[in-house]
N, C-alpha and C positions, 0 to 999 in steps of 0.2 A: 680721679680716687673712683669712681668707680667702676675703671681697668683694673685697676691698683685690687682693689678689692675683692675683685671678682677672681686676679689672679692668684691670692693670698687660698682662695677657696679650693682652686687648681693643683697648690700644692702639697693638699693634703683631703684628695678627692674623696668621699664619702666619709670624712672624717675617719679611716683605718688605720692613720698614726698615733689619735687620738691629740695632744691640745702639742700642736709645736708652733717654734721660732720662724720667724720670716725674718729676713734683712733687705731692704730698702736700699738702693743705689741712690743717693741721692742729686749726684751731677753728672752726665752724659753728653757729650755732646751731638751725641746720635742722634740723641732723643730732642731736641731743641726743637726741632722744627714738627715734631709729631703732638702736642701737645700744647695748647696754649700757658705760657712759663707763668703769666698770674696764677691761673686751676692750678696748677701743679706745686708751686711755691704755699697758698694755701693748705692746699692738701701735706701736703709735709709738712708743714707747720703746727696742722692738728694732728697727725699722727705723731711729730716728736713729743706733743703735750703727752700724750700719751701710749709714750713709751717704754715697753714693758707689761704694757696690761693688753691683757686679752681685749678682744674685741665687742663689745657689746653691739650685735646687731640693732637694737633698741635705740640707740645712739645715732646710725649710721645716715636717717632725715637730719636728723640735726647738724651732723656733720656737713653733712652739702648742701643743705642751706647756707651752711658759713660760706663754705666754700663759692654757691654760686651767689652770692649777697646782691643787693638792688645795686651796687657798683658799677654791676655788668648789665643789668636786665638791659637800658637800651641798648647796648654795642650787640647785643644776642642778638634785640626783636629785629634791627636793623641786616644783620646776619643771615636771619631767618626768612624774614620779606625776601629779601633776593634771592635766596635760596628757593625760595618761593614760588618767585617768576620765571627763575630761570627753570626752574620744575617744569611750567606751565607752558614753557616757550619748547621746550628741549624734547619734553616725551610727551606730554597729554596734545598737543597741537597736533603732531606728527604719530598719532596713534593711529593703526590701522588691525583693524580684528582680524585673527589669526595669522600676526606674523610676529615672530620673534626678532628681537636684536639683541644680540651682546651688549652693543655698545648702550643700550640706556640701561642694561644692568649697571656698567659703570657710570654712567650719568647720576643715576642716584644711590650708590655709593658713596658717590665725590662729593654729593650735597650735604649729605650725614658724615662727613670726613673720617669714615669707619667702614670697614666688611668686618666679614665673619670668613676663614679659613679654613680648610682643615690636613692638619698635616699628610702628608703624601705617606707617613708609617701607619698613620692610624685612617686609612681611608677601608682598609678590609674588619675592620672593628666597627665602625663606622656606618658602612650599609648591613653589616650582621644586624647592629640594633635598630638602623632605621626601616627593615622589616618588621621588627617589632613594636619599637612606639617610636615616630619621630622627635617627641619630646627626649627619649633618653637619648638619642643621637645627635640631639641639638649638646647635649654636653660637651662633646668633644670637640664644637666650633671653638674658634680659636677667635676673639675682636683682635684688628689689627686695625691700622691706623691706612686711611686710605693710600695717604702721603707713601707710606713703608710699598704699598704695591703697585702704587701707579709708575715709580722710577727702576721698578722690575719684575716689568710684567710678565718675563719670559719664565720669570723663577714663581711666579704664581698664574701658572696654565688656566686656566678656566675646562671644568669638566663638564662635559655637556650630561654625561647621565645623571651623575647630581648634581648641576643645576649650584653648582660654587666653586669656587678657587683652590685649587690645594695648593700648599707649599713646599715647596723642594727645600725643606731646610730640615736640620734633627731638630727632634723635640724631647725634649732633658722632661719628665713630668717634675723634676724641685723648682727649675728655671722658664718653662713654657717652652714656645718655638726663638729656636737658638737665629734669630737674623746674623746676628754679628759671624757665623760661623761658614760660612760658604767659602 
């Protein structure tokens, strides 16, 4: 739900287009491994109930509470415990002062099942904005699932200067990063 709402904002950055409709693809075999199917279905159910209405930002917190209702709490708490243990063992216990390790970045991203990338076509704009404001530049970052990245690391190369991964996929302002067009 959060990723979808964030993408809605990208369709109409800075509200330049006024109120615009968005379309949601409800079934895709390619996405089944990216998001938890229960969470996806709950989010789609909420959006279906609100089909055709303007999204009231005041309701988003309630929607998220509904998506992440208590029946999933124990499952996610167990995942959090496992992730904390794995992070402690693979990152914290192996830290050395002044020693950077690109693999640690990957481990960190995998623990949270997502990362942010910059479309290769937006690197110039990102660099210009970053000189002025990191917050402005961060608006160009695109959240993607870690699974999307790890299966195609060669298409998401690490940029040492930017300290993030570049996505070698086309970016469409209406649809976002086109992972399917390579």
